Backbone as a chain_set.jsonl record, in Angstrom:
{"seq": "XXXXXXXXXXXXXXXXXXXXXXXXXXXXXXXXXXXXXXXXXXXXXXXXXXXXXXXXXXXXXXXXXXXXXXXXXXXXXXXXXXXXXXXXXXXXXXXXXXXXXXXXXXXXXXXXXXXXXXXXXXXXXXXXXXXXXXXXXXXXXXXXXXXXXXXXXXXXXXXXXXXXXXXXXXXXXXXXXXXXXXXXXXXXXXXXXXX", "coords": {"N": [[1.677, 13.764, -40.327], [4.073, 14.455, -42.702], [7.442, 14.18, -42.516], [10.663, 14.822, -43.603], [13.911, 13.918, -43.137], [17.36, 14.309, -43.742], [20.281, 12.513, -43.313], [23.689, 11.614, -42.74], [25.657, 8.771, -43.199], [28.593, 8.262, -42.887], [31.194, 6.275, -42.495], [34.016, 6.321, -40.318], [36.697, 4.474, -39.98], [35.016, 2.439, -39.157], [33.409, -0.686, -38.888], [31.89, -2.694, -41.514], [29.531, -3.843, -40.654], [28.831, -2.09, -38.56], [28.498, 0.283, -40.035], [26.333, -0.311, -41.537], [24.235, -0.502, -39.759], [21.491, 0.972, -38.211], [20.101, 3.155, -35.923], [16.819, 3.334, -35.222], [14.954, 4.214, -33.461], [14.025, 6.822, -32.912], [12.63, 7.394, -35.248], [10.636, 5.462, -35.174], [9.094, 6.487, -33.166], [7.76, 8.514, -34.381], [4.936, 9.687, -36.373], [3.092, 7.656, -38.806], [4.295, 7.792, -42.146], [6.407, 9.475, -41.771], [9.754, 10.209, -42.731], [13.149, 9.169, -43.207], [16.152, 9.985, -44.843], [19.166, 8.688, -45.882], [22.556, 9.221, -46.721], [24.689, 6.778, -47.741], [27.718, 5.179, -47.033], [29.637, 2.503, -46.775], [32.308, 0.418, -45.672], [34.003, -2.272, -47.458], [32.389, -5.466, -47.264], [32.871, -8.549, -45.401], [32.519, -11.038, -47.368], [30.91, -14.16, -48.153], [31.256, -17.098, -50.178], [33.557, -16.799, -51.769], [33.678, -14.197, -52.863], [35.004, -11.086, -53.513], [34.914, -7.858, -52.443], [35.662, -4.773, -54.016], [35.268, -2.127, -53.663], [33.71, 0.436, -51.619], [30.368, 0.153, -50.286], [28.012, 2.26, -51.539], [25.468, 4.794, -51.71], [21.976, 5.647, -51.492], [19.711, 5.559, -48.847], [16.437, 5.108, -47.891], [14.091, 5.455, -45.37], [10.901, 4.829, -44.348], [8.327, 5.486, -42.144], [5.851, 3.231, -41.277], [2.506, 2.012, -40.448], [3.01, -0.375, -39.258], [5.762, -0.759, -39.025], [8.788, -0.186, -40.61], [9.364, 0.951, -43.917], [11.873, -0.024, -46.06], [13.979, 1.265, -48.35], [16.433, 1.303, -50.885], [18.98, 2.408, -53.085], [21.859, 1.092, -54.142], [25.418, 0.728, -54.68], [28.425, -0.9, -55.666], [31.601, -2.607, -56.251], [32.985, -5.673, -57.436], [35.623, -8.115, -57.361], [36.518, -9.723, -60.291], [37.061, -12.043, -63.064], [37.552, -11.555, -66.497], [35.448, -13.336, -68.671], [36.222, -13.972, -71.214], [38.903, -13.035, -71.907], [40.258, -13.446, -69.59], [41.333, -11.505, -67.958], [41.904, -9.719, -64.947], [39.311, -7.891, -63.401], [37.472, -5.047, -62.097], [34.306, -5.406, -61.278], [31.384, -3.595, -61.755], [28.657, -3.365, -59.531], [25.229, -2.922, -59.055], [22.368, -2.46, -57.093], [19.054, -2.813, -55.639], [17.256, -2.309, -52.645], [14.205, -3.247, -51.17], [12.266, -3.521, -48.774], [10.266, -4.545, -45.959], [10.598, -3.692, -42.662], [10.06, -4.931, -39.485], [9.351, -4.389, -35.991], [10.872, -6.205, -33.258], [10.509, -5.899, -30.669], [8.079, -4.398, -28.62], [7.562, -0.98, -29.034], [6.508, 0.779, -27.124], [5.882, -0.647, -24.737], [8.114, -2.271, -24.358], [8.123, -5.006, -24.353], [8.71, -8.309, -25.738], [7.707, -9.05, -29.045], [5.368, -11.277, -30.763], [6.825, -13.046, -33.228], [6.351, -15.24, -34.762], [4.326, -15.473, -36.691], [5.206, -14.212, -38.961], [7.844, -15.222, -40.008], [9.868, -14.836, -41.881], [10.243, -12.125, -42.262], [12.109, -9.093, -42.349], [13.6, -8.069, -39.404], [13.753, -5.566, -36.802], [16.347, -5.147, -34.365], [16.715, -5.947, -30.764], [17.331, -3.442, -29.777], [16.001, -1.56, -31.176], [17.204, -1.223, -33.72], [18.066, -1.152, -37.152], [19.485, -3.58, -39.005], [21.384, -4.052, -41.794], [23.387, -5.573, -42.941], [23.451, -8.371, -43.643], [21.379, -8.437, -45.619], [22.445, -6.696, -47.617], [24.795, -8.108, -48.202], [23.699, -10.475, -49.335], [22.419, -9.404, -51.595], [24.631, -8.468, -53.093], [25.897, -10.92, -53.625], [23.889, -12.157, -55.207], [23.978, -10.493, -57.389], [26.312, -11.19, -58.667], [27.915, -11.767, -61.706], [27.415, -14.306, -64.238], [29.004, -14.677, -66.481], [31.266, -12.497, -66.612], [32.451, -9.587, -68.444], [35.316, -7.771, -69.535], [34.93, -5.722, -71.267], [32.226, -5.032, -73.533], [32.832, -5.831, -76.19], [34.934, -7.573, -76.033], [37.488, -9.494, -77.491], [38.641, -11.856, -76.551], [40.778, -14.757, -76.135], [43.353, -16.058, -78.215], [42.644, -19.057, -79.795], [44.653, -20.747, -80.508], [47.337, -19.929, -79.72], [46.887, -18.71, -77.297], [47.28, -16.027, -76.72], [46.132, -12.756, -75.834], [43.665, -11.544, -77.881], [43.13, -8.821, -78.274], [45.499, -7.593, -77.939], [46.823, -7.117, -80.335], [47.287, -7.726, -83.934], [47.66, -11.076, -85.174], [48.689, -14.022, -86.849], [47.993, -17.363, -87.7], [48.018, -18.882, -89.982], [50.005, -20.06, -91.482], [51.158, -21.856, -89.919], [52.021, -25.139, -88.83], [49.653, -27.776, -88.625], [48.597, -29.661, -85.879], [49.26, -33.118, -86.153], [47.42, -34.917, -85.243], [45.035, -33.664, -85.562], [44.752, -33.317, -88.242], [42.968, -34.759, -89.847], [40.586, -33.415, -89.577], [40.723, -31.217, -91.216], [39.424, -31.086, -93.767], [36.811, -31.361, -92.973], [33.411, -30.859, -93.414], [33.763, -29.401, -95.78], [32.849, -30.603, -98.023], [30.165, -30.434, -98.008], [27.04, -29.378, -99.357], [26.355, -25.942, -100.176]], "CA": [[2.596, 14.782, -40.815], [5.241, 13.897, -43.376], [8.687, 14.92, -42.22], [11.837, 14.174, -44.244], [15.21, 14.325, -42.605], [18.453, 13.716, -44.419], [21.443, 12.38, -42.473], [24.749, 11.011, -43.457], [26.302, 7.649, -42.521], [29.953, 8.143, -43.447], [31.99, 5.653, -41.482], [35.462, 6.543, -40.193], [37.27, 3.333, -39.332], [33.965, 1.626, -38.651], [33.202, -1.941, -39.645], [30.735, -2.701, -42.435], [28.356, -4.097, -39.846], [28.444, -0.849, -37.856], [28.035, 1.296, -40.996], [25.009, -0.75, -42.042], [23.311, -0.625, -38.672], [20.894, 2.281, -38.034], [19.178, 3.251, -34.767], [15.551, 3.923, -35.772], [13.996, 4.455, -32.353], [13.39, 8.104, -33.113], [11.668, 7.303, -36.367], [9.469, 4.62, -34.705], [8.275, 7.328, -32.232], [7.003, 9.463, -35.18], [3.742, 9.174, -37.025], [3.271, 6.962, -40.109], [4.577, 8.733, -43.237], [7.66, 10.152, -41.532], [10.806, 9.682, -43.623], [14.534, 9.499, -43.03], [17.02, 9.662, -45.982], [20.573, 8.59, -45.414], [23.598, 8.951, -47.683], [25.359, 5.659, -47.177], [29.07, 4.716, -47.5], [30.093, 1.468, -45.883], [33.507, -0.282, -46.151], [33.687, -3.607, -47.999], [31.941, -6.457, -46.32], [33.499, -9.851, -45.435], [31.547, -11.846, -48.019], [31.125, -15.565, -48.378], [31.229, -17.593, -51.594], [34.762, -16.324, -52.452], [33.42, -12.928, -53.495], [35.762, -10.042, -52.903], [34.443, -6.498, -52.749], [36.796, -3.92, -54.327], [34.887, -0.727, -53.428], [32.739, 0.495, -50.585], [28.954, 0.188, -50.642], [27.553, 3.609, -51.492], [24.129, 5.016, -52.198], [21.004, 6.356, -50.707], [18.807, 4.748, -48.064], [15.199, 5.853, -47.506], [13.327, 4.752, -44.357], [9.571, 5.431, -44.24], [7.544, 4.938, -41.023], [4.518, 2.733, -41.636], [1.726, 1.737, -39.269], [3.555, -1.607, -38.687], [7.228, -0.673, -38.798], [9.476, 0.664, -41.533], [9.611, 0.569, -45.309], [13.315, 0.194, -46.28], [14.238, 1.32, -49.812], [17.802, 1.784, -51.104], [19.694, 2.188, -54.343], [23.214, 0.954, -53.662], [26.373, 0.223, -55.651], [29.801, -1.308, -55.234], [32.197, -3.412, -57.287], [33.577, -6.887, -56.976], [36.72, -8.617, -58.184], [36.123, -10.811, -61.205], [37.955, -12.295, -64.252], [36.808, -11.574, -67.767], [35.185, -14.673, -69.078], [36.803, -14.192, -72.513], [40.379, -12.864, -71.933], [40.786, -13.885, -68.221], [41.941, -10.385, -67.302], [41.249, -9.304, -63.648], [38.539, -6.668, -63.522], [36.554, -4.616, -61.017], [32.986, -5.489, -61.953], [30.45, -2.727, -61.016], [27.396, -4.022, -59.114], [24.235, -2.01, -58.597], [21.203, -3.218, -56.71], [18.07, -2.079, -54.881], [16.614, -2.943, -51.524], [12.819, -2.8, -51.018], [11.877, -4.441, -47.726], [9.509, -4.058, -44.785], [11.22, -4.087, -41.438], [9.142, -4.897, -38.391], [9.93, -4.437, -34.698], [10.82, -7.436, -32.483], [10.207, -5.49, -29.302], [7.103, -3.346, -28.67], [8.232, 0.263, -28.784], [5.917, 1.446, -25.949], [5.976, -1.472, -23.471], [9.413, -2.941, -24.248], [7.941, -6.393, -24.335], [8.932, -8.979, -26.988], [6.52, -9.283, -29.911], [5.319, -12.574, -31.381], [7.326, -12.993, -34.615], [6.206, -16.526, -35.457], [3.355, -15.343, -37.747], [5.914, -13.717, -40.139], [9.224, -15.545, -39.608], [10.827, -14.409, -42.907], [10.286, -10.674, -42.398], [13.244, -8.39, -41.764], [13.245, -7.566, -38.051], [14.657, -4.717, -36.042], [16.892, -5.934, -33.199], [16.118, -5.599, -29.456], [17.621, -2.063, -29.433], [15.338, -0.798, -32.255], [18.21, -0.926, -34.761], [17.938, -1.788, -38.444], [20.779, -4.159, -39.413], [21.278, -4.407, -43.195], [24.616, -6.257, -43.468], [23.144, -9.625, -44.356], [20.61, -8.143, -46.828], [23.371, -6.165, -48.614], [25.695, -9.201, -48.695], [22.916, -11.336, -50.243], [22.205, -8.743, -52.838], [25.899, -8.508, -53.798], [26.094, -12.292, -54.118], [22.954, -12.419, -56.296], [24.348, -9.661, -58.528], [27.575, -11.657, -59.248], [27.576, -12.222, -63.069], [27.809, -15.644, -64.617], [30.147, -14.549, -67.387], [31.55, -11.059, -66.704], [33.345, -9.151, -69.469], [36.055, -6.533, -69.312], [34.251, -4.758, -72.108], [31.232, -5.809, -74.323], [33.391, -6.352, -77.457], [36.211, -8.287, -75.751], [37.646, -10.629, -78.406], [39.064, -13.093, -75.897], [42.088, -15.263, -76.332], [43.544, -16.843, -79.455], [42.507, -20.492, -79.456], [45.844, -21.535, -80.837], [48.497, -19.608, -78.934], [46.461, -18.209, -76.001], [47.568, -14.644, -76.587], [44.951, -11.963, -75.848], [43.47, -11.032, -79.228], [43.085, -7.38, -78.246], [46.879, -7.069, -77.938], [47.346, -6.853, -81.668], [47.03, -8.725, -84.921], [48.597, -12.188, -85.33], [48.105, -14.951, -87.837], [48.528, -18.762, -87.546], [47.63, -19.622, -91.192], [51.187, -20.762, -92.05], [51.71, -22.83, -88.899], [51.752, -26.566, -89.058], [48.573, -28.289, -87.827], [48.808, -30.898, -85.125], [48.899, -34.248, -87.003], [46.218, -35.598, -84.726], [43.847, -32.914, -86.006], [44.759, -33.172, -89.698], [41.766, -35.353, -90.456], [39.485, -32.464, -89.51], [40.917, -30.111, -92.159], [38.403, -31.035, -94.806], [35.506, -31.571, -92.385], [32.388, -29.907, -93.765], [34.009, -28.689, -96.995], [32.181, -31.274, -99.104], [28.715, -30.252, -97.853], [26.446, -28.364, -100.268], [26.057, -24.634, -99.611]], "C": [[3.794, 14.139, -41.467], [6.431, 14.73, -43.188], [9.868, 14.165, -42.839], [13.026, 14.775, -43.58], [16.306, 13.571, -43.34], [19.649, 13.679, -43.477], [22.545, 11.699, -43.316], [25.408, 9.882, -42.619], [27.661, 7.424, -43.179], [30.836, 7.575, -42.368], [33.474, 6.125, -41.451], [36.033, 5.418, -39.335], [36.205, 2.436, -38.646], [33.936, 0.352, -39.489], [32.009, -1.8, -40.563], [29.463, -2.929, -41.62], [27.89, -2.907, -39.115], [27.888, 0.178, -38.857], [26.716, 0.953, -41.607], [24.008, -1.027, -40.93], [22.804, 0.817, -38.263], [19.914, 2.234, -36.845], [17.931, 3.999, -35.29], [14.544, 4.186, -34.724], [13.281, 5.763, -32.489], [12.364, 8.112, -34.183], [10.443, 6.491, -35.946], [8.561, 5.445, -33.785], [7.444, 8.328, -33.055], [5.835, 8.852, -35.86], [4.051, 8.462, -38.355], [3.407, 8.02, -41.175], [5.853, 9.516, -42.986], [8.796, 9.441, -42.267], [12.183, 10.114, -43.126], [15.295, 9.086, -44.298], [18.42, 9.735, -45.546], [21.466, 8.346, -46.573], [24.506, 7.908, -47.026], [26.73, 5.424, -47.806], [29.56, 3.739, -46.452], [31.325, 0.766, -46.451], [33.086, -1.672, -46.688], [33.346, -4.632, -46.943], [32.839, -7.74, -46.431], [32.453, -10.817, -46.02], [31.886, -13.259, -48.099], [31.211, -15.866, -49.845], [32.441, -17.095, -52.397], [34.548, -15.103, -53.299], [34.217, -11.877, -52.791], [35.287, -8.656, -53.368], [35.611, -5.603, -52.986], [36.473, -2.445, -54.102], [33.861, -0.703, -52.299], [31.29, 0.447, -51.137], [28.515, 1.621, -50.482], [26.181, 3.749, -52.05], [23.243, 5.744, -51.283], [19.986, 5.422, -50.133], [17.613, 5.626, -47.637], [14.399, 4.989, -46.566], [12.019, 5.529, -44.176], [8.828, 4.709, -43.109], [6.21, 4.482, -41.572], [3.74, 2.459, -40.326], [2.238, 0.456, -38.578], [5.021, -1.511, -38.327], [7.807, 0.312, -39.741], [9.48, 0.077, -42.956], [11.056, 0.968, -45.619], [13.525, 0.164, -47.759], [15.645, 1.884, -49.963], [18.189, 1.479, -52.525], [21.164, 2.223, -54.007], [24.132, 0.417, -54.813], [27.703, -0.082, -55.003], [30.425, -1.945, -56.418], [32.826, -4.634, -56.619], [34.663, -7.372, -57.917], [36.258, -9.833, -59.019], [37.221, -11.024, -62.269], [37.08, -12.279, -65.438], [36.605, -12.986, -68.281], [35.77, -14.999, -70.474], [38.338, -14.088, -72.507], [41.052, -13.187, -70.645], [41.474, -12.725, -67.511], [41.204, -10.086, -65.987], [40.53, -8.007, -63.888], [37.768, -6.333, -62.247], [35.151, -4.533, -61.681], [31.977, -4.604, -61.187], [29.145, -3.528, -60.723], [26.463, -2.944, -58.613], [22.989, -2.816, -58.237], [20.287, -2.356, -55.839], [17.624, -2.942, -53.711], [15.156, -2.372, -51.425], [12.199, -3.824, -50.055], [11.02, -3.743, -46.682], [10.262, -4.55, -43.585], [10.274, -3.872, -40.276], [9.891, -5.031, -37.073], [9.886, -5.883, -34.124], [10.478, -7.172, -31.059], [9.119, -4.362, -29.449], [7.733, -2.046, -28.161], [7.808, 0.916, -27.458], [6.202, 0.628, -24.671], [7.377, -2.083, -23.267], [9.35, -4.46, -24.179], [8.203, -7.068, -25.691], [7.626, -9.215, -27.742], [6.583, -10.69, -30.455], [5.723, -12.495, -32.812], [7.072, -14.277, -35.423], [5.219, -16.431, -36.658], [4.086, -14.911, -39.084], [7.414, -13.984, -39.896], [10.276, -15.054, -40.657], [10.919, -12.928, -43.082], [11.565, -10.115, -41.764], [12.834, -7.811, -40.447], [14.283, -6.554, -37.534], [15.197, -5.493, -34.831], [16.268, -5.348, -31.902], [16.386, -4.125, -29.065], [16.996, -1.098, -30.455], [16.314, -0.3, -33.338], [17.895, -1.738, -35.974], [19.308, -2.292, -38.862], [20.633, -4.694, -40.868], [22.468, -5.201, -43.762], [24.292, -7.492, -44.238], [22.341, -9.4, -45.642], [21.492, -7.638, -47.99], [24.303, -7.272, -49.145], [24.994, -10.151, -49.638], [22.706, -10.702, -51.586], [23.479, -8.686, -53.718], [26.162, -9.894, -54.415], [25.135, -12.605, -55.29], [23.29, -11.616, -57.55], [25.661, -10.147, -59.237], [27.216, -12.223, -60.618], [28.037, -13.676, -63.335], [29.02, -15.605, -65.512], [30.512, -13.065, -67.569], [32.513, -10.787, -67.864], [34.02, -7.905, -69.127], [35.469, -5.386, -70.14], [33.317, -5.544, -73.025], [31.818, -6.438, -75.554], [34.729, -7.068, -77.228], [36.375, -9.453, -76.684], [38.119, -11.92, -77.803], [40.483, -13.431, -76.166], [42.18, -16.046, -77.631], [43.473, -18.346, -79.08], [43.736, -21.319, -79.75], [47.0, -21.245, -79.949], [48.104, -19.037, -77.527], [46.723, -16.764, -75.753], [46.241, -13.831, -76.606], [44.807, -11.281, -77.242], [43.435, -9.497, -79.335], [44.508, -6.808, -78.245], [47.45, -6.727, -79.262], [47.067, -7.998, -82.637], [48.109, -9.87, -84.896], [47.907, -13.252, -86.144], [48.758, -16.329, -87.645], [48.279, -19.61, -88.838], [48.79, -20.498, -91.666], [51.752, -21.784, -91.098], [51.206, -24.199, -89.18], [50.639, -27.038, -88.099], [49.029, -29.56, -87.122], [48.388, -32.08, -85.94], [47.708, -34.953, -86.473], [44.951, -34.943, -85.173], [43.744, -32.757, -87.506], [43.513, -33.7, -90.377], [40.542, -34.401, -90.422], [39.55, -31.307, -90.557], [39.812, -30.005, -93.182], [36.972, -31.223, -94.321], [34.515, -30.476, -92.831], [32.595, -29.257, -95.129], [33.286, -29.352, -98.174], [30.654, -31.133, -98.972], [28.223, -29.179, -98.788], [26.126, -27.077, -99.475], [27.135, -24.216, -98.682]], "O": [[4.477, 13.337, -40.828], [6.471, 15.875, -43.638], [10.028, 12.969, -42.595], [13.145, 15.995, -43.468], [16.214, 12.361, -43.544], [20.003, 14.705, -42.896], [22.317, 11.279, -44.45], [25.673, 10.076, -41.432], [27.832, 6.478, -43.949], [31.2, 8.277, -41.425], [34.083, 6.296, -42.507], [35.871, 5.413, -38.115], [36.502, 1.761, -37.66], [34.379, 0.326, -40.637], [31.204, -0.882, -40.404], [28.441, -2.289, -41.864], [26.684, -2.678, -39.022], [26.912, 0.865, -38.557], [26.034, 1.825, -42.146], [23.022, -1.729, -41.155], [23.601, 1.722, -38.014], [19.026, 1.384, -36.785], [18.013, 5.143, -35.736], [13.368, 4.37, -35.037], [12.082, 5.851, -32.226], [11.328, 8.764, -34.055], [9.323, 6.821, -36.336], [7.38, 5.128, -33.643], [6.519, 8.936, -32.515], [5.727, 7.628, -35.932], [5.118, 8.642, -38.941], [2.72, 9.041, -41.129], [6.35, 10.169, -43.904], [8.789, 8.218, -42.404], [12.377, 11.247, -42.686], [15.116, 7.969, -44.785], [18.846, 10.703, -44.917], [21.243, 7.418, -47.351], [25.02, 8.109, -45.926], [26.854, 5.476, -49.029], [29.868, 4.146, -45.332], [31.366, 0.54, -47.66], [31.991, -2.164, -46.415], [33.939, -4.66, -45.865], [33.481, -7.955, -47.46], [31.614, -11.349, -45.294], [33.072, -13.591, -48.115], [31.235, -14.952, -50.669], [32.342, -16.983, -53.619], [35.168, -14.969, -54.354], [34.129, -11.768, -51.568], [35.277, -8.358, -54.562], [36.545, -5.658, -52.186], [37.331, -1.593, -54.332], [33.206, -1.714, -52.043], [31.06, 0.681, -52.324], [28.629, 2.169, -49.386], [25.748, 2.886, -52.814], [23.716, 6.411, -50.363], [19.445, 4.575, -50.845], [17.778, 6.722, -47.101], [14.051, 3.866, -46.931], [12.028, 6.726, -43.888], [8.713, 3.483, -43.113], [5.516, 5.24, -42.249], [4.271, 2.657, -39.233], [1.92, 0.234, -37.41], [5.458, -2.159, -37.375], [7.434, 1.485, -39.743], [9.585, -1.135, -43.147], [11.433, 2.13, -45.469], [13.277, -0.864, -48.39], [16.019, 2.826, -49.264], [17.802, 0.462, -53.1], [21.681, 3.272, -53.623], [23.676, -0.237, -55.751], [28.037, 0.425, -53.932], [29.872, -1.863, -57.515], [33.148, -4.632, -55.431], [34.639, -7.086, -59.114], [35.7, -10.803, -58.507], [38.184, -10.261, -62.341], [36.007, -12.882, -65.449], [37.561, -13.76, -68.311], [35.808, -16.165, -70.869], [39.008, -14.968, -73.047], [42.281, -13.211, -70.574], [42.158, -12.964, -66.515], [39.979, -10.197, -65.94], [41.08, -7.103, -64.517], [37.457, -7.205, -61.435], [34.895, -3.68, -62.53], [31.747, -4.881, -60.01], [28.635, -4.255, -61.576], [26.878, -2.113, -57.805], [22.595, -3.729, -58.963], [20.693, -1.297, -55.36], [17.622, -4.17, -53.798], [14.938, -1.17, -51.581], [11.678, -4.856, -50.478], [11.046, -2.52, -46.543], [10.546, -5.744, -43.496], [9.744, -2.776, -40.091], [10.929, -5.69, -37.008], [8.996, -6.668, -34.454], [10.187, -8.097, -30.301], [9.248, -3.49, -30.307], [8.325, -1.979, -27.083], [8.623, 1.522, -26.763], [6.694, 1.154, -23.673], [7.771, -2.374, -22.138], [10.364, -5.127, -23.976], [7.94, -6.447, -26.721], [6.593, -9.534, -27.154], [7.664, -11.259, -30.607], [4.986, -11.892, -33.592], [7.494, -14.407, -36.572], [5.298, -17.265, -37.56], [3.614, -15.223, -40.177], [8.163, -13.052, -39.606], [11.447, -14.884, -40.316], [11.622, -12.478, -43.987], [12.034, -10.628, -40.748], [11.817, -7.123, -40.366], [15.483, -6.664, -37.783], [14.535, -6.408, -34.341], [15.449, -4.429, -31.928], [15.757, -3.61, -28.141], [17.427, 0.049, -30.572], [16.261, 0.843, -33.792], [17.496, -2.897, -35.859], [20.217, -1.485, -39.055], [19.882, -5.633, -41.131], [22.517, -5.459, -44.964], [24.778, -7.681, -45.353], [22.575, -10.077, -46.644], [21.344, -8.049, -49.141], [24.566, -7.367, -50.344], [25.58, -10.598, -50.624], [22.799, -11.372, -52.614], [23.402, -8.839, -54.937], [26.589, -10.012, -55.564], [25.539, -13.25, -56.257], [22.926, -12.016, -58.656], [26.06, -9.591, -60.26], [26.322, -13.063, -60.717], [28.962, -14.169, -62.689], [29.955, -16.388, -65.345], [30.118, -12.447, -68.557], [33.304, -11.657, -68.228], [33.427, -7.029, -68.497], [35.521, -4.224, -69.738], [33.626, -6.708, -73.281], [31.353, -7.505, -75.957], [35.554, -7.152, -78.137], [35.52, -10.338, -76.708], [38.028, -12.974, -78.433], [41.316, -12.555, -76.399], [41.195, -16.627, -78.088], [44.159, -18.811, -78.17], [43.853, -22.457, -79.298], [47.625, -22.177, -79.443], [48.977, -18.914, -76.667], [46.419, -16.277, -74.664], [45.319, -14.199, -77.334], [45.693, -10.559, -77.698], [43.692, -8.953, -80.409], [44.682, -5.624, -78.533], [48.499, -6.085, -79.319], [46.667, -9.09, -82.232], [49.287, -9.629, -84.631], [46.682, -13.367, -86.127], [49.97, -16.415, -87.448], [48.318, -20.84, -88.81], [48.559, -21.582, -92.203], [52.704, -22.494, -91.42], [50.108, -24.395, -89.701], [50.679, -26.737, -86.906], [49.735, -30.4, -87.681], [47.251, -32.097, -86.411], [47.003, -35.577, -87.266], [43.892, -35.571, -85.174], [42.796, -32.155, -88.011], [43.059, -33.14, -91.375], [39.584, -34.593, -91.171], [38.596, -30.553, -90.748], [39.313, -28.908, -93.432], [36.033, -31.247, -95.117], [34.779, -29.29, -92.634], [31.673, -28.601, -95.614], [33.128, -28.726, -99.221], [29.929, -31.693, -99.793], [28.903, -28.175, -98.998], [25.706, -27.107, -98.319], [27.065, -23.133, -98.101]]}, "num_chains": 1, "name": "protein.A"}
C-alpha cells in the first residue's frame, strides 16, 4: 500500500545537523512503497574549504521505503558568499542541487542486531537509532556546486585594465593618457600584419 505523508522540518534554534537528521523508524516499519515528504529548512552549515553559506538550506525531501531501506530524493537550494570573477564585487551566489541516494540500515529493524556493512562500504547508512543524517551529503553537494568563475550578472563588464575602476559604474576613456614608456614598443605591435 502506497501511503504519502507530508511533514515539515522547520527548525527553531536547532543546529544544521539536527535539522538535517530525520528519525525514519516509523517509515522502516511500513511496507515498501510508503513515502514521506518533508518541507526542509535548515540553518547554514559549518562548511569546510572556506565556503560560507549565506542562506538556509530549503527545499523538499522525499523518502520512499524500499525492500532494502530508503530511497532519498531531494531538490534543495541555498546561496554561498562569492566574489564576481570580473568586477570582484561580493555576491550571494545561488546554489541548487539534488540528492538521489539509497540509505540502508546499519541495525536490523526487527532484531536490533548490527548488520554486516562491509559488502557495501560506500552506501549511505542510517545510524544506530534508525535516523537518516544528511549533513555531510548536503555539505558535499554545496562544495561541488561552488562555481569556478562566478559572475554578479552574465553581462558584467569587469574592471578597467588601466585604472581598475568598475566598468559598469559609468563611461571613462584613457585614450589621451600617456602610455607607460616601458610599454611604448608594443604600440605598433600587429599593425603591420596583413588583414
